[in-house]
C-alpha positions in Angstrom: 0.0 0.0 0.1 2.8 2.5 0.8 4.2 1.9 -2.7 0.9 2.8 -4.3 0.5 5.9 -2.1 4.1 7.3 -3.1 3.7 6.4 -6.7 0.4 8.5 -6.5 2.3 11.3 -4.7 5.0 11.2 -7.5 2.3 11.5 -10.2 0.8 14.6 -8.4 4.1 16.1 -7.5 7.1 14.5 -9.5 9.5 17.2 -8.5 9.4 16.3 -4.8 12.8 14.5 -3.9 11.3 12.9 -0.8 8.8 11.0 -2.5 11.4 9.4 -4.7 13.7 8.9 -1.6 11.1 7.2 0.4 10.0 5.0 -2.6 13.7 4.2 -3.1 13.9 3.2 0.5 11.0 1.0 0.4 12.3 -0.8 -2.6 15.7 -1.0 -1.1 14.9 -2.3 2.4 11.6 -3.9 2.2 11.2 -5.1 -1.4 14.8 -5.9 -2.1 14.2 -4.6 -5.6 17.6 -2.8 -6.2 17.0 -1.7 -9.7 13.7 0.1 -8.8 15.3 1.5 -5.5 18.4 2.9 -7.6 15.9 4.4 -10.2 14.0 6.4 -7.4 17.3 7.3 -5.6 18.9 8.7 -8.9 15.6 10.9 -9.2 16.3 12.0 -5.4 19.7 12.9 -6.2 18.7 14.9 -9.3 16.0 16.8 -7.5 17.7 17.5 -4.2 20.6 19.6 -2.8 23.9 18.3 -2.3 24.0 19.3 1.3 20.8 17.2 2.0 21.5 15.0 4.9 20.4 11.9 3.0 22.6 12.4 -0.1 25.6 10.7 1.1 23.5 7.5 2.4 22.0 7.2 -1.2 25.2 7.7 -3.0 26.9 4.9 -0.9 23.9 2.8 -1.4 24.1 3.1 -5.3 27.8 2.8 -5.2 27.7 -0.5 -3.3 25.1 -2.1 -5.4 26.9 -1.0 -8.6 30.2 -2.3 -7.4 28.5 -5.6 -6.4 27.1 -5.9 -10.0 30.2 -4.8 -11.7 28.7 -1.7 -13.0 30.2 1.8 -13.5 29.8 3.8 -10.1 28.1 7.2 -10.0 30.1 10.4 -10.0 
């Protein structure tokens, strides 16, 4: 149900970074769907300011899974 609520919130306000962050977190921690998590985390990074408190955690998450899967790390 939370996924549906955040997807609806993103439809209504796609530029809110925390809708993407929260949906990414749900996919990362509860659904274990890393590609979906990374997709939403990338939207979060694109929309948020670098000084945001969650930017470092999101970058580390993406870097960890890209390294694990042998993909090119984010910049």
